[in-house]
DRENGUZA-187496 format. One record per residue: residue in one letter; x, y, z of N, C-alpha, C in turn. Coordinates in steps of 0.05 Angstrom, whole numbers, padded with zeros to 5 digits, always signed. Layout:
N
AXYZXYZXYZ
...
//
This chain:
75
M+02626+01911+02006+02621+01924+01983+02598+01947+01995
T+02602+01971+01987+02582+01992+01994+02563+01998+01973
D+02535+01995+01982+02514+02001+01962+02506+02030+01966
N+02513+02050+01950+02503+02079+01949+02478+02078+01933
T+02454+02086+01946+02431+02089+01931+02422+02114+01938
T+02409+02131+01916+02399+02157+01921+02371+02156+01916
H+02352+02168+01933+02325+02166+01930+02316+02196+01930
H+02299+02202+01908+02288+02227+01904+02261+02225+01910
V+02248+02235+01929+02220+02240+01934+02206+02266+01930
N+02187+02266+01914+02173+02292+01911+02145+02288+01920
E+02135+02300+01944+02110+02294+01954+02099+02320+01960
S+02072+02323+01955+02056+02344+01961+02029+02339+01970
A+02021+02353+01991+01997+02346+02005+01974+02357+01987
D+01981+02377+01970+01962+02390+01956+01951+02373+01935
K+01925+02376+01931+01912+02360+01911+01906+02373+01886
L+01907+02399+01886+01904+02417+01861+01928+02433+01854
T+01934+02436+01829+01952+02454+01820+01943+02469+01798
L+01942+02496+01802+01930+02514+01779+01956+02527+01769
T+01959+02523+01743+01981+02538+01728+01969+02555+01709
T+01980+02580+01707+01972+02599+01687+01994+02614+01676
K+01993+02620+01651+02013+02638+01636+02002+02662+01630
V+02010+02684+01635+01999+02711+01627+02018+02720+01606
K+02007+02727+01584+02023+02739+01560+02010+02763+01551
R+02028+02784+01547+02018+02810+01534+02035+02813+01509
G+02023+02824+01489+02038+02827+01464+02037+02805+01444
G+02045+02811+01421+02046+02788+01401+02070+02789+01384
G+02087+02812+01385+02111+02811+01369+02133+02800+01384
T+02153+02793+01369+02181+02779+01379+02191+02798+01403
R+02191+02824+01399+02203+02841+01416+02182+02855+01435
D+02157+02847+01432+02133+02860+01448+02119+02841+01464
E+02132+02822+01477+02120+02799+01496+02127+02803+01524
D+02112+02799+01544+02117+02798+01569+02102+02771+01578
R+02115+02755+01593+02105+02731+01602+02111+02727+01635
I+02088+02720+01644+02091+02711+01674+02080+02685+01680
K+02095+02666+01691+02081+02640+01696+02077+02639+01726
L+02050+02630+01732+02044+02630+01760+02031+02604+01768
K+02039+02590+01790+02029+02565+01799+02019+02569+01827
V+01994+02559+01832+01983+02559+01857+01972+02533+01864
K+01978+02521+01890+01970+02497+01898+01953+02496+01922
G+01936+02478+01922+01915+02476+01948+01901+02450+01946
D+01883+02447+01964+01866+02424+01968+01837+02430+01958
D+01827+02455+01961+01802+02462+01956+01800+02478+01932
P+01782+02469+01910+01782+02484+01887+01775+02513+01890
D+01753+02521+01903+01748+02548+01909+01770+02564+01920
E+01780+02553+01942+01803+02567+01955+01823+02572+01936
T+01832+02554+01922+01855+02555+01906+01853+02573+01880
A+01826+02574+01871+01819+02592+01850+01820+02620+01861
A+01812+02623+01886+01810+02650+01899+01841+02661+01903
R+01855+02642+01911+01887+02648+01916+01897+02658+01890
L+01890+02644+01865+01902+02650+01842+01894+02676+01832
A+01868+02684+01837+01856+02710+01833+01871+02733+01848
E+01874+02725+01873+01887+02743+01891+01916+02752+01884
T+01928+02730+01877+01956+02734+01866+01959+02749+01840
L+01940+02742+01822+01942+02760+01797+01935+02789+01803
A+01913+02794+01822+01909+02820+01830+01931+02836+01845
A+01946+02821+01861+01970+02833+01873+01990+02840+01852
L+01997+02822+01833+02016+02830+01813+02008+02856+01800
E+01983+02857+01793+01970+02880+01778+01975+02906+01797
E+01966+02902+01823+01967+02926+01842+01998+02935+01848
H+02015+02917+01847+02043+02924+01852+02058+02931+01825
G+02044+02931+01803+02058+02938+01780+02080+02917+01770
V+02076+02897+01775+02097+02874+01768+02101+02872+01737
A+02077+02870+01723+02077+02868+01695+02088+02895+01682
E+02082+02915+01695+02093+02943+01682+02122+02946+01685
T+02131+02936+01708+02161+02937+01712+02174+02917+01694
L+02164+02893+01688+02176+02875+01667+02177+02889+01641
R+02153+02904+01635+02152+02913+01607+02169+02934+01603
N+02175+02949+01623+02195+02972+01621+02225+02963+01625
T+02231+02938+01634+02255+02929+01633+02267+02923+01606
Q+02286+02940+01597+02297+02937+01571+02327+02934+01577
P+02340+02919+01559+02369+02916+01562+02379+02943+01549
E+02404+02950+01562+02416+02975+01553+02427+02972+01526
A+02421+02993+01509+02431+02994+01480+02460+03000+01481
E+02475+02983+01461+02504+02986+01458+02507+03014+01442
Q+02528+03030+01454+02534+03056+01444+02553+03055+01420
//
């Protein structure tokens, strides 16, 4: 008899996980959401990486690109 066992291991050396959701707008059709997760060991370094990532998203216009992405209207 063969025993087939599957093990799933999820390990992370990081002690901190910072997760943030950035939401713009309040109407059903006027919302943009970006979910961002940053992991690290040191609270100051991890917070700095989160801030740098948010700044980079702004600098590269990621939110603006999402905001301007609209489905094509049916003719």
